[in-house]
TORLUMMI-160163 format. One record per atom (N, C-alpha, C, O): x, z, y. Coordinates in pm, whole numbers, plus 32768, in hexadecimal, padded with zeros to 4 digits. Each point is the difference from the previous one (the first is absolute). Layout:
% TORLUMMI-160163
XZY ...
This chain:
% TORLUMMI-160163
35D83B42A56E 8026801F8087 7FF480958015 8058803E803B 7F387FFC7F93 7FED808F8013 806E80507FBF 8034805E803C 7FF37F7D7F47 806D804A7FBE 80837FF3804F 804B8060800D 7FCF7F2B8026 807A7FEB804E 7FFE8058807C 8065803F8022 7F287FC68023 7FF580528076 801180937FE4 80428047804C 7F817FE97F44 8010808C7FD9 8092801F7FE0 803480698027 800C7F3F7F95 809080127FDF 80528005807D 805480598010 7F977F48804A 804B7FFE807C 7FE680818053 805B8036803F 7F297FFA7FC1 7FE1807B8047 805380767FCC 802F8054804E 7FE27FB17F2C 8052806A7FC6 80947FED8023 804380618023 7FEF7F277FD5 80907FEA8018 8029800D808F 8066803D801F 7F4A7F898039 80257FFF8091 7F9280478051 7FC37FC58059 802980B77F86 7F95804E803F 80047FF2809B 806980078041 7F207FE57FF4 7FF57FF9808F 80157F76803E 7FE67FEC8077 80487FB57F39 80157F788036 7FB07FA07FA7 7FE2801C7F8C 7FFC7F7580AE 7FBC7F957FB6 80527F81800C 7FE97FB1805B 8076803A7F4C 80527F878006 7FAD7F817FEE 7F9780017FBF 80997F95807B 7FBE7F7C7FF1 800F7FD17F72 8063801E7FBE 7F387F988012 7FFE7FC77F7B 7FF67F68800D 7FB77FCB8053 80957FF17F59 7FF27F707FF1 7FC87FE87F75 804380177F9C 7F407FBB8060 7FBC7FE57F83 80267F747FD2 7FDC7F9D8040 806B805A7F53 802D7F807FCB 7F917FBE7FAC 7FDC80357F96 7FF07F5E8095 7F947FBB7FB7 80427F937FA9 802F7F998030 7FD180857F4B 80447FA87FA5 7FB27FE07F84 80367FC47FA3 7F4A80648059 7FB17FEA7F87 7F6F7FE3802A 7FD7801A8071 7FDB7FAF7F2D 7F757FE68019 7FB580828013 7FA18005804E 808780657F6F 7FC080838010 8012802F808E 7FA18031803E 80DC7FC17FF8 8018802B808D 7FAD7FAE805F 7FCD80388061 80227F477F8A 7FAD7FAB8054 7F70802F7FFE 7FC180108068 800A80077F1F 7F75802E7FF4 7FEB80858047 7F978016803B 80CC80427FBF 7FF280868036 8035800D808E 8000806E8037 802E7F248006 804080058082 7FA58040806B 80318052804D 7F4C7F8A7FBA 7FB080418069 800580987FF0 801180468064 7FE17FEF7F26 8004808E7FF0 808A803E801D 800B806C803B 805C7F4D7F9C 808A8030801C 801280038098 803980608033 7F9A7F3E8014 80127FFF8090 7FB280728043 803480478057 7F507FC87F7E 7FAE8069803E 803D808B7FE5 800F804F805D 80147FCE7F27 803C80837FDB 80898013803F 8021806D802D 802B7F2B7FD6 8087800E8034 800380098098 803580618037 7F927F3A800E 80097FFC808F 7FB080718043 801A80238073 7F8680157F45 7FB380738037 805080827FFD 7FD580648039 80A47F9B7F85 804480797FE9 808D80018046 802A8064803A 80177F2D7FBE 80877FF1803E 80197F6E8023 7FB27FA87FDA 80B8803D806D 80217F72801D 80107FB27F7D 803F80307FA1 7F877F57805C 7FFE7FAF7F8A 801F7F728022 7FD27FCD8066 807B7FF37F46 80187F6E8006 7FE37FCC7F72 7FFE804B7F9E 7FEB7F31805B 7FEA7FC07F7E 80667F927FF0 80107FAA8057 8036805C7F38 80627F987FDD 7FC37F9C7FA1 7FD280247F93 802E7F5D8095 7FD07F997FA1 807D7FD87FAE 80557FB58030 7FB4807D7F57 806F7FE17FA6 7FE37F7A7FBF 7FD47FFC7F8D 80447F9580B9 7FCD7F827FDC 80387FCD7F7A 7FB77FBE7FB5 80C2805D802D 80387FD37F7D 7FBB80447F8C 7FD17FBE7FA4 802780C5805F 7FBC804C7F98 7F6D7FDD7FF7 7FC97FEF7F94 7FFA800780E2 7F717FE18006 7FE67F777FC3 7F9F7FF07FB6 80B37FAF8068 7FF17F787FC8 80057FFE7F68 7FB27FBB7FBE 80AA8091800C 800E800B7F6D 7F83803E7FC7 7FCE7FD47F99 7FFE809080A9 7F8B804C7FD1 7F7C7FAF800A 7FB27FFD7FA1 80377FC280D2 7F807FBD8014 80067F687FEE 7F987FBE7FF8 80E0800E8002 80127F707FF6 80247FC48086 7FCB80298067 808E7F767F97 80317FC3807C 7F907FBA8048 80017FFC807B 7FA07FCC7F3F 7F917FB3803C 7FAB8057805D 7FC67FCE8060 803180B27F85 7FAB805C804D 804B804F8068 7FC480488050 80C07FAC7FB1 80508052805B 7FDD7FEE8090 7FED80648045 80097F227FEF 7FE27FE9808C 7F7A803B8025 7FF1803B806B 7FAC7FB67F3E 7F798037801B 800280988007 7FC7803C805B 807B80007F44 800480967FFD 805280328074 7FDC8065803D 80927F597FE3 805280298071 7FAD7FFC807F 800A805A8054 7FA67F3F7FBC 7FA87FF68073 7F9C80728007 7FEB803B806A 7FD97FE47F27 7FA180717FFC 804580838027 7FC6804F804B 80B07FC97F84 80498079801F 801C80078097 7FF08068803F 803A7F277FFA 801B7FFB808F 7F81801E8053 8004804C8061 7F8E7F787F76 7F80801A8045 7FDA80917FF6 7FDF803D8066 80237FFD7F24 7FDA808C7FED 8057805C8052 7FCD80598045 80B67F937FB6 805B8056804A 7FEF7FF48094 800B80638049 7FDC7F227FE7 7FEA7FF2808E 7F828048802C 7FFE8040806A 7F977FB67F46 7F8480418023 801380998007 7FC480448054 80907FEE7F54 801B80907FFF 8070802B805A 802080778006 801F7F298041 807080178056 807680437FB6 803E805E8031 7FDC7F6D7F57 806C802E7FAB 806A7F948001 7FE17F8C7FE2 809B80948041 80697F9D7FFF 801D7FC87F77 7FEF80437F9B 803D7F3D8064 801F7FBB7F81 80927FDF7FFA 803A7FD38063 800480417F29 80877FD47FE5 7FF57F857FA8 7FC880067F92 806F7F8A809D 80037F807FB8 808080047FAF 806E7FF38036 7F8380217F46 807880177FAF 800B7F9F7F8E 7FA37FB67FDF 80CF804C7FE7 80237FB67F88 80237F6F801B 7FA97FAE8020 80D380347FD3 80337F768003 7FF47FB58084 800A7F858002 7FDF80C1806C 7FFF7FBE8083 808E7FD08016 805E804E7FF6 7FB37F328028 80857FBE8016 806180257F90 80768014801A 7F5D7FF57F6D 8057802D7F91 80737FA67FE5 806F80317FEA 7F7F7F4B8018 80717FA77FE9 8065800C8070 80797FFD7FE8 7F5780108091 805A800E8072 805480807FEF 807A7FFD8011 7F4480727FCD 8043807F7FF1 806C7FF47F95 806F80338013 7F747F8C7F80 80607FF97F90 80697F938010 807580177FE2 7F627F70804F 80587F8C7FFE 802A7FCE8089 805C7FAE800A 7F6380818061 80267FD68086 7FB97F83802E 801C7FD0806E 7F897FF87F43 7FAF7F8E802D 7F7280177FD6 7FE880457F9D 7FB77F8280AC 7F76801B7FEA 7FB67F7D7FE2 80307F92801C 7F5C807F7FAC 7FAA7F8B7FE5 7F947FF58070 7FEB805F804D 7FD47F307FBA 7F927FF18061 7F9080617FDC 7FC2803A805A 80247FD87F29 7F99805E7FD3 801D808F802D 7FA580498028 80D97FDF7FD0 80288086802C 7FE780148095 7FD1806B8029 804E7F2F8028 7FEF800A808E 7F6780098022 7FD6804E8055 7FDE7F617F67 7F6F80038015 7FC9808C7FDD 7FB4803D804C 80767FF37F41 7FD880847FD2 8029806C8068 7FB180578023 80CB7FA0800D 802E80638064 7FAD7FF5807F 7FE680658041 7FF17F237FE5 7FAE7FEF8077 7F7B80477FF1 7FCC803B805E 7FFF7FBD7F2C 7F7B80417FE7 801080988000 7F9D80478011 80DA7FEA7FDD 801780907FFE 7FE7803C8089 7FF9807A800E 7FFA7F348057 7FDB80338086 7F7C80527FFC 7FE980568055 7FC67F8D7F4B 7F7F80497FF3 801080917FD3 7FA38050800D 80D37FD17FBF 8015808C7FDA 80518047806A 80367FC1805B 7FD280C27F9A 804A804D8064 809480097FDC 8053801D8057 7FD07FCB7F2A 808980137FD4 801C7F997F8F 7FA87FE27FB0 80D17FEB804C 802B7FA77F95 8074803F7FBA 805E802C8042 7F9F7FDB7F3B 806A803A7FB1 80547F917FC2 7FCA7FA77FBD 80B8805E8058 80587FA57FC0 804980497F90 801C8077800B 80037F427F8B 8052803A7F95 80918003802A 80267FBD8060 802B808D7F5A 808F80058022 803F7F7E7FCA 7FCE7FC37FA1 809F8016809D 80497F8D7FD9 80777FE5805C 800D803F8069 80467F677F72 807A7FE28049 7FE47FCD808F 805280148059 7F3E7FAB7FBC 7FE37FC28081 7F8880438049 7FB77FC0804C 803880C07F9B 7F8B80458038 80048000809A 7F977FF58040 80DF80187FFB 800680058092 7FD97F7D8040 7FBB7FFD8066 80727F957F5C 7FD67F7A802F 7F6A7FED7FED 7FBD7FC68055 800F806B7F3E 7F727FF47FE1 7FAC80508066 7F947FD58028 809F809E8001 7FB780528068 80017FAF807F 7F997FFB8044 80D67FC67FE0 80017FAC8079 7F9C7F8A7FF9 7FB97FE38060 80447FDA7F2C 7FA27F917FEE 7F7180318006 7FAA7FC0803C 803B80B37F85 7F77803B8002 7FD98025808B 7F8E7FE78028 80CA80528024 7FE38025808B 7FE27F838051 7FA680038053 80A17F917F98 7FEA7F85804B 7F747FC67FD8 7FB27FDC8058 8031801D7F2B 7F7D7FC97FD4 7F8F80558032 7FA07FCC803A 806980B57FB2 7F93805A802E 7FEF7FFF8094 7F8F80088032 80E17FEF8017 7FF67FFC8091 7FB77F868033 7FB380088060 80647F867F5F 7FBB7F868026 7F6E80047FD3 7FA87FCF8047 803C806A7F46 7F7680057FC8 7FA98063804F 7F867FF48001 80B8806B8040 7FB480678045 7F9D7FC48064 7F9280368014 80957F5A802C 7FA97FC18060 7F8D7FB37FBF 7F9C7FE58041 80727FF77F3E 7F9D7FAF7FBF 7FA280507FA6 7F917FD47FE4 809D80A27FEF 7FB7804E7F9E 7FD48083803C 804C80408049 7F3D7FE97F9A 7FD480858026 7FB4803E7F91 7FD77FBB7FA1 801580C28067 7FB380427F97 7F747FC97FFD 7FD97FBB805E 7FDD805E7F3D 7F7F7FBC7FEF 7F938037805C 7FA07FBA801F 806F80C4800D 7F9880398054 804180428079 8078801C8000 7F367FFD8065 802F80448078 801880917FE2 7FBB803E7FAF 80A87FF58093 801480927FFC 7FD180308088 80407FE58066 7F5380617F9C 7FC4802C807B 80488077803B 8028805C7FB8 7FE97FA280CA 804680708040 7F9B80728005 7F887FEC7FEE 80A98087802B 7FA68078800D 7FAA7FED8077 802E7FD28069 7F5480537F8A 7FA47FF8806E 801C806F8065 801980727FDA 7FE37F6B80A6 801B80618066 7F907FF98068 801A7FFA8078 7F6A80087F59 7F917FED805D 7FC880858033 7F9C80018048 80A080697F96 7FC980838030 8039801E807D 7FE18068803B 
C-alpha cells in the first residue's frame, strides 16, 4: 500500500485518488487490517471482495466465512465494500437466473456496491438487481450503528 501511495503521489502530484483494494488471496485477507489502516488513513479507500478468485485461493468451503469477516472489518473501519465476481452471472450471460443467484444478490445488500460482469443481458440483470436490493433494503442493515456526529457543544 505504501509503495502504491508513493507512486500515485509522483504521478498525480497534489491529489489523492481513491483506491479499490481487491481482496483475492489468503495473503490479502491476512493483511487486510493493515491494508485498510494504511489505505484509508491516506486517501479514500474501498475494498473489493473478489469472490471468485478468493474462493479458488482459500477454498469454496471458507468463502462465506471469510467474506463475512471482510464485511465486518470494513464496516468497523467505515470502508465501503464492492461485492464482486459472478453476481447474477448466469442472468448476465444467458438472460435467466437461478434461485441461488437471487439469494446471493439479496445478500449483496450488505455491501455498498455490487459489480456485475459484462454480458448480453447486463441491462436486464441491473434491473433485477435493483429490484432485489430495493426489497432487501427494508430487511437488511449493516451490522453496527453508524453514529452521527456529536453536537453537544
